[in-house]
PAFI-921483 format. One record per atom (N, C-alpha, C): x, y, z. Coordinates in Angstrom, 2 decimals. Last residue first. Layout:
BEGIN
        px        py        pz
         X         Y         Z
...
***
This chain:
BEGIN
        px        py        pz
      4.39    -39.24    -14.10
      3.75    -40.43    -13.51
      2.35    -40.66    -14.08
      5.21    -36.85    -15.07
      5.55    -38.03    -15.84
      4.85    -39.28    -15.32
      4.54    -35.01    -13.18
      3.79    -34.98    -14.44
      4.03    -36.23    -15.25
      6.40    -35.56    -11.24
      5.01    -35.85    -10.96
      4.20    -35.91    -12.24
      8.72    -34.72    -12.48
      8.62    -36.12    -12.12
      7.20    -36.52    -11.79
      8.20    -31.95    -12.83
      8.31    -32.83    -13.99
      8.14    -34.29    -13.61
      5.62    -30.53    -10.73
      7.00    -30.91    -11.01
      7.07    -31.94    -12.13
      2.74    -29.01    -12.40
      3.48    -29.60    -11.30
      4.91    -29.90    -11.65
      1.27    -27.58    -14.18
      1.26    -29.03    -14.35
      2.03    -29.75    -13.24
      1.85    -24.97    -13.63
      0.57    -25.49    -13.15
      0.47    -27.00    -13.28
      5.40    -25.00    -12.75
      4.24    -24.67    -13.60
      2.98    -25.34    -13.08
      6.78    -24.13     -9.51
      6.63    -25.03    -10.65
      5.45    -24.57    -11.51
      9.26    -22.78     -7.38
      7.96    -22.62     -8.03
      7.91    -23.47     -9.30
     10.74    -23.06     -4.27
     10.78    -23.51     -5.67
      9.37    -23.40     -6.24
     12.53    -21.59     -1.69
     11.25    -21.60     -2.41
     11.50    -22.08     -3.84
     13.85    -21.86      1.45
     14.09    -22.21      0.05
     12.74    -22.36     -0.65
     13.93    -19.04      3.73
     13.54    -20.39      3.33
     13.88    -20.61      1.86
     14.42    -16.43      4.28
     15.08    -17.42      5.15
     14.76    -18.85      4.75
     12.87    -14.87      2.64
     14.31    -14.91      2.36
     15.05    -15.96      3.20
     10.39    -14.99      3.86
     10.59    -15.72      2.61
     12.08    -15.88      2.31
     10.83    -13.24      6.00
     10.56    -14.66      6.27
     10.81    -15.50      5.02
     11.13    -10.82      4.64
     12.25    -11.35      5.41
     12.07    -12.84      5.70
      8.53    -10.55      3.63
      9.67    -10.67      2.71
     10.87    -11.27      3.42
      7.08    -10.23      5.98
      6.85    -11.41      5.15
      8.01    -11.64      4.20
      8.17     -7.75      6.78
      8.26     -8.92      7.66
      8.07    -10.21      6.86
      7.55     -6.00      4.64
      8.96     -6.36      4.93
      9.11     -7.56      5.85
      4.59     -6.17      4.84
      5.34     -6.59      3.65
      6.80     -6.89      3.95
      3.93     -5.15      7.43
      3.62     -6.53      7.05
      4.49     -6.98      5.90
      4.37     -2.45      7.86
      5.40     -3.38      8.30
      5.16     -4.82      7.83
      2.11     -1.07      7.00
      3.39     -0.78      6.37
      4.44     -1.86      6.68
      0.20     -2.06      8.76
      0.04     -2.29      7.32
      1.37     -2.09      6.59
      1.24     -1.00     11.14
      1.20     -2.45     10.95
      1.06     -2.80      9.47
      0.80      1.71     10.74
      2.19      1.22     10.79
      2.22     -0.29     10.59
     -2.01      1.72     10.88
     -1.33      2.16      9.67
      0.09      1.61      9.62
     -2.40      0.84     13.49
     -2.93      0.05     12.39
     -2.25      0.43     11.07
     -1.25      2.95     14.92
     -0.65      1.61     15.00
     -1.13      0.75     13.84
     -3.05      4.98     14.38
     -1.69      5.08     13.85
     -1.02      3.71     13.86
     -5.17      4.02     15.89
     -5.33      4.16     14.44
     -3.97      4.25     13.77
     -4.02      4.19     18.43
     -4.35      2.87     17.90
     -4.59      2.92     16.40
     -3.69      7.04     18.63
     -2.56      6.11     18.72
     -2.87      4.76     18.10
     -5.40      9.15     18.65
     -5.33      8.35     17.42
     -4.22      7.31     17.46
     -5.22     10.33     21.15
     -6.54     10.06     20.58
     -6.47      9.08     19.42
     -2.50     10.73     21.54
     -3.17      9.73     22.35
     -4.54      9.37     21.79
     -1.85     12.84     19.77
     -1.27     11.52     19.59
     -2.06     10.44     20.31
     -4.84     14.76     18.98
     -3.51     14.57     19.55
     -3.10     13.11     19.44
     -6.40     15.83     15.91
     -6.37     15.00     17.12
     -4.96     14.88     17.65
     -6.48     19.32     14.98
     -6.14     17.93     14.68
     -6.09     17.12     15.96
     -9.23     21.46     15.30
     -7.91     21.08     15.80
     -7.66     19.61     15.46
    -10.99     22.69     12.35
    -10.84     22.18     13.70
     -9.40     21.87     14.06
    -12.02     25.48     10.74
    -11.02     24.41     10.67
    -10.73     23.95     12.09
    -15.57     26.01     10.58
    -14.22     26.38     10.97
    -13.28     25.20     10.71
    -18.82     27.48      9.96
    -17.82     26.41      9.85
    -16.45     26.94     10.23
    -22.20     27.97     11.18
    -20.90     28.45     10.71
    -19.95     27.27     10.62
    -24.81     26.71     11.05
    -24.62     28.08     11.49
    -23.31     28.68     10.96
    -26.99     24.84      9.40
    -25.54     25.00      9.49
    -25.26     26.45      9.83
    -29.69     22.80     10.27
    -29.19     24.17     10.17
    -27.68     24.16     10.32
    -32.18     20.58      9.21
    -30.76     20.79      9.48
    -30.41     22.26      9.30
    -34.71     18.50     10.21
    -34.44     19.86      9.73
    -33.00     20.17     10.16
    -35.60     15.14      9.42
    -34.76     16.12     10.08
    -34.81     17.47      9.38
    -37.45     12.28     10.29
    -37.26     13.38      9.35
    -36.58     14.54     10.08
    -36.04      9.17     11.51
    -37.13     10.09     11.24
    -36.79     11.11     10.17
    -34.27      7.08     11.77
    -34.76      7.70     12.98
    -35.90      8.67     12.75
    -32.21      7.59      9.01
    -32.65      6.63     10.03
    -33.06      7.34     11.32
    -33.62     10.37      7.17
    -32.48      9.62      7.68
    -33.00      8.63      8.70
    -34.58     12.94      5.07
    -34.92     11.60      5.55
    -33.65     10.88      5.95
    -35.09     16.27      5.67
    -34.07     15.30      5.31
    -34.43     13.95      5.93
    -37.33     18.67      4.28
    -37.00     17.70      5.32
    -36.00     16.67      4.81
    -35.78     21.43      2.51
    -36.74     20.34      2.59
    -36.36     19.41      3.74
    -33.82     23.29      2.89
    -35.08     23.73      2.26
    -36.17     22.70      2.39
    -31.98     23.59      5.88
    -32.34     22.77      4.74
    -33.70     23.21      4.20
    -30.79     26.90      6.65
    -31.42     25.64      7.01
    -31.77     24.88      5.74
    -27.81     28.85      7.28
    -28.93     28.45      6.45
    -29.51     27.14      6.97
    -25.33     29.75      8.26
    -26.58     30.27      8.82
    -27.78     30.02      7.91
    -23.36     29.17      5.34
    -23.46     29.55      6.75
    -24.81     30.15      7.09
    -24.81     26.74      3.02
    -24.06     27.97      3.32
    -24.23     28.33      4.79
    -24.58     23.14      3.16
    -25.33     24.37      3.38
    -24.41     25.57      3.56
    -22.97     20.94      3.14
    -23.23     21.59      1.85
    -23.93     22.93      2.01
    -22.87     19.92      5.62
    -21.61     20.42      5.09
    -21.76     21.03      3.69
    -25.54     19.12      6.00
    -24.94     20.12      6.89
    -23.68     20.73      6.29
    -25.88     17.10      4.01
    -26.64     18.35      3.97
    -25.94     19.44      4.78
    -24.06     15.11      4.78
    -24.03     15.63      3.41
    -24.75     16.97      3.32
    -24.85     14.58      7.41
    -23.55     15.17      7.15
    -23.49     15.79      5.76
    -27.31     13.34      7.01
    -27.26     14.63      7.69
    -25.94     15.35      7.44
    -26.55     10.98      5.68
    -27.54     11.88      5.09
    -27.48     13.28      5.70
    -24.69      9.79      7.46
    -24.27     10.22      6.13
    -25.24     11.22      5.53
    -24.72     11.07     10.80
    -25.16     10.10      9.82
    -24.91     10.68      8.43
    -21.68     12.58     12.07
    -23.10     12.60     11.72
    -23.44     11.43     10.82
    -19.01     12.39     12.26
    -19.75     12.21     13.50
    -21.26     12.21     13.27
    -17.87     13.03      9.86
    -18.00     11.61     10.16
    -18.78     11.35     11.45
    -17.77     15.86     10.01
    -18.73     15.19      9.13
    -18.95     13.74      9.51
    -17.63     17.18     13.31
    -17.01     16.75     12.07
    -17.99     15.91     11.28
    -19.21     19.99     14.90
    -19.03     18.56     14.68
    -18.29     18.32     13.37
    -20.03     22.34     17.33
    -19.19     22.07     16.15
    -18.93     20.57     16.05
    -23.43     21.85     18.52
    -22.09     22.40     18.58
    -21.33     22.12     17.30
    -26.01     21.08     18.33
    -25.03     20.01     18.48
    -23.62     20.53     18.68
    -29.06     22.34     19.35
    -27.66     22.71     19.12
    -26.73     21.52     19.38
    -31.71     22.16     19.89
    -31.22     21.44     18.73
    -29.75     21.67     18.44
    -32.15     23.39     22.26
    -32.61     24.07     21.06
    -32.12     23.42     19.79
    -31.48     21.75     24.27
    -30.49     22.76     23.91
    -30.89     23.52     22.66
    -33.58     19.94     24.31
    -33.46     20.89     25.43
    -32.44     22.00     25.16
    -32.97     18.47     21.83
    -34.09     19.43     21.92
    -33.97     20.39     23.10
    -31.13     16.50     21.58
    -30.60     17.86     21.62
    -31.70     18.90     21.78
    -32.46     14.17     21.22
    -31.98     14.43     22.58
    -31.38     15.84     22.71
    -35.35     14.81     19.15
    -33.93     14.49     19.32
    -33.51     14.84     20.75
    -37.81     15.62     18.51
    -37.74     14.37     19.27
    -36.29     13.98     19.56
    -39.02     18.98     18.49
    -37.97     18.01     18.18
    -38.01     16.81     19.11
    -40.91     20.91     19.25
    -41.34     19.77     18.43
    -40.27     18.69     18.25
    -39.88     22.85     21.07
    -41.32     22.53     21.04
    -41.62     21.20     20.36
    -37.19     23.11     20.65
    -37.64     22.75     21.99
    -39.09     22.30     21.99
    -37.28     23.90     17.94
    -36.66     22.64     18.32
    -37.13     22.19     19.70
    -38.45     26.44     18.14
    -39.17     25.37     17.43
    -38.60     24.01     17.82
    -36.38     27.73     19.52
    -37.72     27.64     20.11
    -38.51     26.52     19.46
    -34.27     27.56     17.70
    -34.15     26.92     19.01
    -35.51     26.74     19.67
    -35.21     29.11     15.54
    -34.92     27.69     15.37
    -34.92     26.97     16.71
    -37.91     31.35     15.84
    -36.53     31.03     16.21
    -36.32     29.52     16.14
    -39.87     32.32     12.99
    -39.75     31.64     14.29
    -38.28     31.29     14.56
    -40.01     33.34     10.40
    -39.52     34.19     11.48
    -39.39     33.53     12.84
    -40.60     31.72      8.33
    -41.53     32.82      8.58
    -41.15     33.66      9.80
    -38.73     29.78      8.56
    -38.57     30.73      7.45
    -39.51     31.92      7.59
    -39.87     28.40     10.71
    -38.57     29.07     10.87
    -38.36     30.11      9.78
    -42.24     27.41      9.57
    -42.31     28.32     10.72
    -41.00     29.10     10.88
    -41.17     25.73      7.56
    -42.01     26.87      7.20
    -42.07     27.90      8.33
    -39.86     23.82      9.14
    -39.10     24.63      8.19
    -39.88     25.88      7.82
    -42.08     22.73     10.47
    -41.03     23.39     11.24
    -40.19     24.29     10.33
    -43.45     21.61      8.32
    -44.06     22.71      9.06
    -43.03     23.47      9.88
    -41.67     19.59      7.64
    -41.95     20.65      6.67
    -42.58     21.85      7.35
    -41.85     17.98      9.91
    -40.57     18.62      9.59
    -40.78     19.77      8.61
    -44.50     17.14      9.69
    -44.09     17.91     10.86
    -42.78     18.63     10.61
    -44.38     15.71      7.26
    -45.25     16.88      7.38
    -44.83     17.76      8.56
    -42.77     13.56      7.81
    -42.28     14.56      6.87
    -43.08     15.86      7.00
    -42.60     12.60     11.29
    -43.25     12.63      9.97
    -42.65     13.73      9.11
    -41.16     12.82     13.59
    -41.51     11.47     13.16
    -42.15     11.45     11.78
    -38.27     14.99     13.69
    -39.70     14.73     13.80
    -39.98     13.33     13.26
    -35.65     16.92     14.93
    -36.07     15.59     14.52
    -37.57     15.43     14.74
    -33.46     19.43     14.12
    -34.80     19.17     14.61
    -35.21     17.81     14.06
    -30.18     20.68     14.85
    -31.08     19.68     14.29
    -32.46     19.74     14.93
    -27.24     22.46     13.92
    -28.46     22.42     14.73
    -29.42     21.44     14.05
    -23.68     22.70     13.93
    -24.92     22.10     13.41
    -26.03     22.18     14.44
    -20.90     24.07     12.79
    -21.80     24.22     13.93
    -23.20     23.85     13.47
    -18.46     21.95     11.36
    -19.62     22.82     11.14
    -20.44     22.87     12.43
    -15.01     21.62     10.57
    -16.12     21.37     11.48
    -17.23     22.39     11.20
    -12.41     20.08      8.70
    -13.44     21.12      8.80
    -14.55     20.69      9.75
     -9.55     18.67     10.46
    -10.64     18.65      9.48
    -11.63     19.78      9.72
     -6.61     20.64     11.39
     -7.50     19.50     11.47
     -8.59     19.57     10.42
     -3.46     21.66      9.97
     -4.80     21.91     10.52
     -5.62     20.65     10.54
     -0.20     20.61     11.07
     -1.23     20.67     10.04
     -2.59     20.93     10.67
      1.79     20.09     12.88
      1.78     21.39     12.23
      0.72     21.55     11.17
      1.53     16.63     12.44
      2.24     17.72     13.09
      2.21     18.99     12.25
      0.23     14.49     11.04
     -0.55     15.53     11.69
      0.24     16.77     12.14
      2.01     12.73      9.70
      0.64     12.92      9.20
      0.00     14.19      9.75
      4.40     12.73     11.00
      4.43     12.84      9.55
      3.05     13.11      8.97
      3.61     12.33     13.65
      4.14     13.62     13.25
      4.13     13.80     11.73
      2.84      9.60     13.51
      1.87     10.64     13.86
      2.35     12.01     13.37
      5.31      8.43     12.94
      4.23      8.35     11.94
      3.16      9.41     12.22
      6.64      9.02     15.33
      7.17      9.53     14.07
      6.09      9.50     12.98
      5.09      7.58     17.15
      5.16      9.04     17.25
      5.65      9.65     15.94
      5.63      4.98     16.32
      4.27      5.48     16.24
      4.25      7.01     16.28
      8.36      4.91     16.92
      7.93      4.69     15.54
      6.50      5.23     15.34
      8.38      5.20     19.70
      8.96      6.25     18.85
      8.54      6.12     17.39
      7.08      2.69     20.33
      6.41      3.97     20.57
      7.05      5.10     19.75
      7.50      0.19     17.73
      7.86      0.85     18.99
      7.09      2.16     19.12
      7.21     -2.89     16.18
      6.60     -1.56     16.31
      6.90     -0.99     17.69
      8.32     -5.44     16.30
      8.88     -4.46     15.35
      8.40     -3.04     15.59
      6.92     -7.02     18.07
      8.32     -6.76     18.35
      8.88     -5.63     17.50
      4.45     -7.09     16.84
      4.54     -6.57     18.20
      5.98     -6.21     18.54
      5.11     -8.34     14.45
      4.64     -6.95     14.44
      4.77     -6.32     15.82
      5.77    -10.90     15.36
      6.79    -10.07     14.72
      6.38     -8.61     14.69
      3.26    -11.74     16.34
      4.40    -11.64     17.25
      5.50    -10.76     16.66
      1.75    -11.72     13.99
      1.36    -10.87     15.12
      2.53    -10.67     16.08
      3.08    -13.68     12.51
      3.06    -12.30     12.03
      2.72    -11.34     13.16
      2.52    -15.94     14.08
      3.90    -15.52     13.86
      3.97    -14.07     13.42
     -0.26    -16.03     13.87
      0.35    -15.85     15.19
      1.79    -15.39     15.05
     -0.54    -16.48     11.13
     -1.07    -15.25     11.71
     -0.45    -14.97     13.08
      0.62    -19.02     10.91
      1.22    -17.88     10.20
      0.75    -16.56     10.80
     -1.21    -20.52     12.44
      0.19    -20.44     12.84
      0.87    -19.23     12.20
     -3.56    -20.19     10.97
     -3.51    -19.75     12.37
     -2.07    -19.59     12.84
     -2.82    -21.36      8.54
     -3.18    -19.95      8.58
     -3.10    -19.40     10.00
     -2.46    -24.03      9.32
     -1.31    -23.26      8.84
     -1.58    -21.77      8.88
     -5.13    -24.66      9.94
     -4.08    -24.74     10.96
     -2.87    -23.90     10.57
     -6.36    -24.32      7.45
     -6.78    -23.50      8.59
     -5.73    -23.49      9.68
     -5.05    -26.30      5.94
     -4.91    -24.90      5.57
     -5.28    -23.97      6.72
     -5.95    -28.60      7.24
     -4.52    -28.30      7.21
     -4.29    -26.83      6.90
     -8.65    -28.38      6.63
     -8.22    -28.37      8.04
     -6.74    -28.03      8.13
     -8.58    -28.63      3.85
     -9.05    -27.37      4.45
     -8.63    -27.27      5.91
     -7.66    -31.27      3.66
     -6.89    -30.18      3.05
     -7.28    -28.84      3.67
     -9.68    -32.69      4.92
     -8.35    -32.70      5.51
     -7.49    -31.55      4.95
    -11.73    -32.17      3.06
    -11.87    -31.74      4.45
    -10.49    -31.67      5.11
    -10.79    -33.36      0.74
    -11.03    -31.90      0.75
    -11.14    -31.37      2.17
    -10.66    -36.07      1.52
     -9.44    -35.34      1.20
     -9.65    -33.83      1.27
    -12.47    -37.25      4.36
    -12.46    -36.80      2.97
    -11.23    -35.94      2.71
    -12.64    -37.81      7.01
    -11.54    -38.44      6.27
    -11.49    -38.01      4.82
    -14.91    -36.64      8.01
    -13.64    -36.06      8.43
    -12.46    -36.63      7.65
    -16.92    -38.29      7.11
    -16.71    -37.02      6.42
    -15.36    -36.41      6.77
    -17.57    -40.60      8.46
    -16.40    -40.62      7.61
    -16.13    -39.33      6.86
    -19.56    -40.68     10.34
    -19.94    -40.90      8.93
    -18.76    -40.91      7.98
    -18.30    -40.11     12.72
    -19.09    -41.33     12.61
    -19.38    -41.69     11.15
    -17.12    -37.66     12.16
    -16.25    -38.80     12.43
    -17.01    -40.12     12.33
    -19.39    -36.07     11.88
    -18.47    -36.22     10.75
    -17.57    -37.43     10.93
    -20.39    -36.18     14.48
    -21.16    -36.78     13.38
    -20.27    -37.03     12.17
    -18.37    -34.78     15.79
    -18.65    -36.16     16.17
    -19.43    -36.87     15.06
    -18.66    -32.29     14.57
    -17.41    -33.05     14.39
    -17.64    -34.52     14.72
    -21.16    -31.56     15.51
    -20.99    -31.78     14.08
    -19.72    -32.57     13.79
    -20.50    -31.29     18.22
    -21.54    -32.24     17.82
    -21.43    -32.56     16.33
    -18.63    -29.24     18.15
    -18.18    -30.58     18.51
    -19.22    -31.64     18.15
    -20.33    -27.07     17.39
    -19.18    -27.47     16.56
    -18.76    -28.90     16.85
    -22.11    -26.96     19.52
    -22.62    -27.25     18.17
    -21.48    -27.73     17.27
    -20.27    -26.27     21.53
    -21.04    -27.51     21.63
    -21.58    -27.92     20.26
    -19.42    -23.77     20.64
    -18.47    -24.88     20.67
    -19.17    -26.23     20.79
    -21.79    -22.32     21.01
    -21.19    -22.40     19.68
    -20.21    -23.58     19.60
    -22.08    -22.51     23.77
    -23.07    -23.14     22.90
    -22.53    -23.30     21.48
    -19.89    -20.96     24.56
    -19.95    -22.38     24.92
    -20.93    -23.12     24.01
    -20.62    -18.43     23.57
    -19.41    -19.09     23.08
    -19.44    -20.58     23.37
    -22.97    -17.94     25.08
    -23.02    -17.98     23.62
    -21.82    -18.73     23.05
    -21.97    -17.98     27.71
    -23.01    -18.93     27.31
    -23.06    -19.07     25.79
    -20.13    -15.85     27.60
    -19.68    -17.19     27.95
    -20.68    -18.24     27.48
    -21.81    -13.71     27.06
    -20.81    -14.09     26.08
    -20.31    -15.52     26.34
    -23.28    -13.66     29.46
    -23.96    -13.90     28.18
    -22.98    -14.37     27.12
    -21.28    -13.09     31.28
    -22.04    -14.33     31.44
    -22.77    -14.69     30.14
    -20.43    -10.56     30.48
    -19.56    -11.71     30.24
    -20.32    -13.02     30.37
    -22.91     -8.60     28.76
    -22.30     -9.11     30.00
    -21.49    -10.36     29.71
    -21.98     -7.02     25.61
    -22.88     -7.80     26.46
    -22.16     -8.25     27.73
    -20.11     -5.95     24.03
    -20.72     -5.04     24.99
    -21.65     -5.79     25.94
    -19.31     -7.67     22.10
    -18.61     -7.76     23.37
    -19.15     -6.78     24.41
    -20.65     -6.93     19.83
    -21.16     -8.08     20.58
    -20.53     -8.17     21.95
    -19.04     -4.81     18.87
    -20.38     -4.54     19.43
    -20.93     -5.70     20.25
    -16.65     -6.31     18.02
    -16.65     -5.43     19.19
    -18.05     -5.13     19.72
    -17.20     -9.77     17.14
    -17.10     -8.34     16.80
    -17.26     -7.48     18.05
    -15.19    -12.44     18.53
    -16.48    -11.79     18.33
    -16.28    -10.33     17.94
    -12.78    -13.49     19.22
    -13.06    -13.38     17.79
    -14.39    -12.70     17.51
    -12.83    -13.68     21.95
    -11.94    -12.68     21.37
    -12.20    -12.50     19.87
    -14.63    -15.83     22.24
    -15.02    -14.49     22.66
    -14.13    -13.43     22.02
    -13.11    -18.00     21.34
    -14.33    -17.63     20.62
    -14.73    -16.20     20.96
    -11.11    -18.06     23.30
    -10.76    -17.82     21.90
    -11.98    -17.37     21.10
    -12.59    -18.70     25.59
    -11.94    -17.39     25.49
    -11.57    -17.05     24.06
    -13.26    -21.32     24.95
    -14.33    -20.32     25.08
    -13.75    -18.92     24.95
    -10.71    -22.45     25.08
    -11.43    -22.43     23.80
    -12.56    -21.41     23.82
    -10.21    -22.11     27.84
     -9.36    -21.46     26.85
    -10.02    -21.37     25.49
    -12.04    -23.79     28.97
    -12.22    -22.35     29.16
    -11.36    -21.57     28.16
    -12.81    -26.52     26.72
    -12.09    -25.85     27.78
    -12.39    -24.36     27.83
    -14.54    -29.40     26.29
    -14.52    -28.00     25.84
    -13.92    -27.20     26.98
    -13.78    -32.85     25.58
    -13.81    -31.68     26.47
    -13.84    -30.36     25.73
    -15.85    -35.46     24.67
    -14.86    -34.51     24.13
    -14.90    -33.23     24.97
    -17.93    -36.96     25.58
    -16.64    -37.13     26.23
    -15.55    -36.21     25.72
    -20.01    -35.93     24.06
    -19.58    -37.32     23.85
    -18.20    -37.56     24.45
    -18.84    -33.00     25.08
    -19.73    -33.51     24.03
    -19.25    -34.91     23.68
    -18.71    -30.91     27.96
    -18.26    -32.10     27.25
    -19.30    -32.50     26.22
    -17.42    -27.89     29.51
    -18.49    -28.68     28.89
    -17.86    -29.91     28.24
    -15.23    -26.87     30.73
    -16.50    -26.20     31.04
    -17.68    -26.92     30.40
    -12.15    -27.61     32.10
    -13.22    -28.13     31.24
    -14.54    -27.50     31.67
     -9.09    -26.23     31.99
    -10.35    -26.12     32.73
    -11.50    -26.50     31.82
     -6.88    -26.14     30.43
     -7.21    -27.43     31.02
     -8.51    -27.41     31.81
     -6.51    -23.58     29.67
     -6.57    -24.56     28.60
     -6.95    -25.94     29.12
     -6.31    -22.36     32.16
     -7.50    -22.12     31.35
     -7.64    -23.17     30.26
     -3.78    -23.10     33.00
     -4.94    -23.61     33.71
     -6.20    -23.47     32.89
     -2.00    -21.67     31.51
     -2.20    -23.07     31.16
     -3.43    -23.66     31.84
     -3.83    -18.57     31.87
     -2.62    -19.37     31.68
     -2.97    -20.79     31.29
     -5.26    -15.63     30.89
     -5.55    -17.00     31.28
     -4.36    -17.88     30.91
     -4.68    -13.22     29.79
     -4.06    -13.51     31.07
     -4.34    -14.93     31.54
     -6.18    -12.99     27.54
     -4.79    -13.36     27.34
     -4.10    -13.70     28.66
     -8.70    -12.12     27.62
     -8.50    -13.48     28.10
     -7.05    -13.92     27.94
    -10.43     -9.33     28.20
     -9.06     -9.73     27.91
     -8.82    -11.12     28.50
    -12.92     -7.86     27.03
    -12.77     -9.09     27.78
    -11.40     -9.65     27.42
    -12.23     -5.45     25.89
    -13.37     -5.48     26.79
    -13.33     -6.74     27.66
     -8.72     -4.67     25.89
     -9.86     -5.42     25.37
    -10.99     -5.46     26.38
     -7.51     -1.42     26.14
     -7.68     -2.67     26.87
     -8.88     -3.42     26.30
     -5.22      0.58     24.62
     -6.57      0.07     24.50
     -6.66     -1.31     25.16
     -2.98      1.74     27.21
     -3.31      1.39     25.83
     -4.69      0.77     25.80
     -2.93      4.41     29.36
     -3.30      3.01     29.24
     -3.61      2.73     27.79
     -0.05      6.56     29.33
     -1.48      6.30     29.22
     -1.69      4.80     29.14
      2.58      6.80     29.29
      1.86      7.96     29.82
      0.36      7.73     29.79
      5.24      4.63     30.04
      3.90      4.77     29.48
      3.19      5.96     30.12
      8.51      6.02     29.64
      7.50      5.45     30.52
      6.13      5.62     29.87
      9.93      6.99     27.56
     10.59      5.99     28.40
      9.62      5.32     29.34
      9.19      8.97     25.87
      8.50      7.71     25.73
      9.14      6.61     26.58
      8.74     12.19     25.71
      9.42     11.26     26.60
      8.67      9.94     26.60
      6.95     13.51     24.09
      8.27     13.22     23.55
      9.06     12.25     24.41
      3.57     13.62     23.17
      4.54     13.33     24.20
      5.88     12.97     23.56
      2.83     16.11     20.64
      2.69     14.80     21.26
      3.77     14.61     22.31
      1.23     19.23     20.35
      2.48     18.47     20.44
      2.22     17.15     21.13
     -1.71     19.51     18.30
     -0.97     19.68     19.55
      0.27     18.81     19.57
     -1.94     20.93     15.01
     -2.02     19.76     15.88
     -1.18     19.97     17.14
     -2.94     24.43     15.00
     -2.30     23.24     14.45
     -2.33     22.11     15.45
     -6.28     25.65     15.65
     -4.85     25.64     15.89
     -4.25     24.42     15.24
     -9.15     27.60     16.31
     -8.45     26.66     15.47
     -6.95     26.78     15.72
    -10.50     27.90     19.61
     -9.86     28.49     18.44
     -9.15     27.41     17.64
    -13.63     26.56     20.64
    -12.21     26.76     20.81
    -11.64     27.30     19.51
    -16.54     25.65     22.41
    -15.95     26.48     21.38
    -14.47     26.71     21.67
    -17.09     22.23     23.24
    -16.84     23.60     23.66
    -16.16     24.39     22.54
    -19.47     20.24     21.58
    -18.05     20.56     21.72
    -17.86     21.99     22.18
    -21.83     17.97     22.55
    -21.61     19.37     22.26
    -20.17     19.73     22.57
    -21.75     14.79     20.99
    -21.54     15.61     22.18
    -21.29     17.05     21.77
    -24.30     14.13     18.57
    -22.93     14.08     19.03
    -22.81     14.98     20.24
    -26.78     12.31     16.94
    -26.46     13.22     18.02
    -25.01     13.04     18.43
    -27.68     10.56     15.07
    -26.87     11.66     14.59
    -26.42     12.60     15.69
    -25.32      8.17     16.45
    -25.68      9.13     15.42
    -27.19      9.33     15.47
    -23.94      7.82     19.67
    -24.94      7.41     18.71
    -25.25      8.51     17.72
    -20.32      8.04     19.86
    -21.63      8.45     20.33
    -22.67      8.11     19.28
    -17.86      7.57     18.83
    -18.37      6.58     19.77
    -19.74      6.94     20.32
    -15.70      8.26     16.76
    -17.16      8.38     16.66
    -17.81      7.32     17.52
    -12.96      7.70     17.05
    -13.54      8.82     17.81
    -15.06      8.86     17.79
    -12.25      5.46     15.53
    -11.71      5.61     16.88
    -12.52      6.60     17.70
    -13.49      5.81     13.11
    -13.81      4.62     13.88
    -13.36      4.74     15.32
    -12.22      8.19     12.36
    -13.66      8.19     12.57
    -14.07      6.99     13.40
     -9.62      7.28     12.02
     -9.90      8.23     13.10
    -11.38      8.25     13.41
     -9.97      5.68      9.78
     -9.54      5.08     11.04
     -9.84      5.98     12.22
    -10.73      7.59      7.92
    -11.63      6.50      8.23
    -11.27      5.85      9.55
     -8.48      9.29      7.83
     -9.76      9.80      8.32
    -10.74      8.70      8.68
     -6.41      7.37      6.83
     -6.39      7.94      8.18
     -7.75      8.46      8.63
     -6.41      6.68      4.18
     -7.05      5.77      5.12
     -7.21      6.37      6.50
     -4.87      8.53      2.94
     -6.31      8.59      2.70
     -7.07      7.71      3.67
     -2.43      7.58      3.80
     -2.90      8.87      4.31
     -4.39      9.02      4.08
     -2.27      5.24      2.31
     -2.34      5.17      3.78
     -2.86      6.46      4.36
     -2.06      6.25     -0.26
     -3.23      5.46      0.09
     -3.39      5.37      1.59
      0.46      7.47     -0.05
     -0.73      8.30     -0.32
     -2.00      7.55      0.04
      2.10      5.28      0.35
      1.96      6.26      1.43
      0.73      7.12      1.22
      0.56      2.21     -0.88
      1.38      3.41     -0.99
      1.15      4.35      0.17
      0.84     -1.19      0.00
      0.00      0.00      0.00
      0.88      1.24      0.00
***
């Protein structure tokens, strides 16, 4: 991946890191002056912050976990370590559930898996060549991924992350922000009436307090300065296209209802500091480091490539 492609990837990674509030409502941001990116920590001899901690970190489970049996299927044990592996593979939203729920779901998934394996062994499906080939491939993939993860962990340092941050953000302005106001209604007719009332002289904030179903209604619909990625796509497109101090001419349909959008003013925001985007930066550096790590591994082995017909001695048989 080229450096230009990586830089284009940054806003998406930052959005995933920072957009943690439900759309379209975002936290009201205190007014502040635009400025270049803040200086990052330069003394990296000691950790200055807690790195991202998994919601359910099972890496601390030792050999005991791999031997702790939590279920059996025809005498085949299911261990706590296997349950932990299933949980770590779940998507992040699923991990918001209580651990007891995750434990039950993961255990049930393993029970179903072992029941199918038992049936496959009774019927001979496990001995099929295609099945054995896929099982071998899955095992090899897991080993290769573990090796790559270990090499990446050893190769990436805090100074390296700081250097990448500086190359992307240092001394550069942040993304454009717009001061957005919203009114949410359940019907298109109600949103159209709100637009008509505002254009006839009614105050936007007063109308929002009276009719808006959005959580910003007590503030008159004021969301403060927001970045485009913090809004739902439909609302962001309208808010960032409107001239200053204008409202949408028509109701905007978006998940949740019908919206009236007002864009009061825009500004160049402050770039995120190092700690806000550290994990996003790590992902970028990991992408950059994968190719040289794999190349180095290939250079330590003997590789022979053959035509699609295979080696000559095999083709002759």
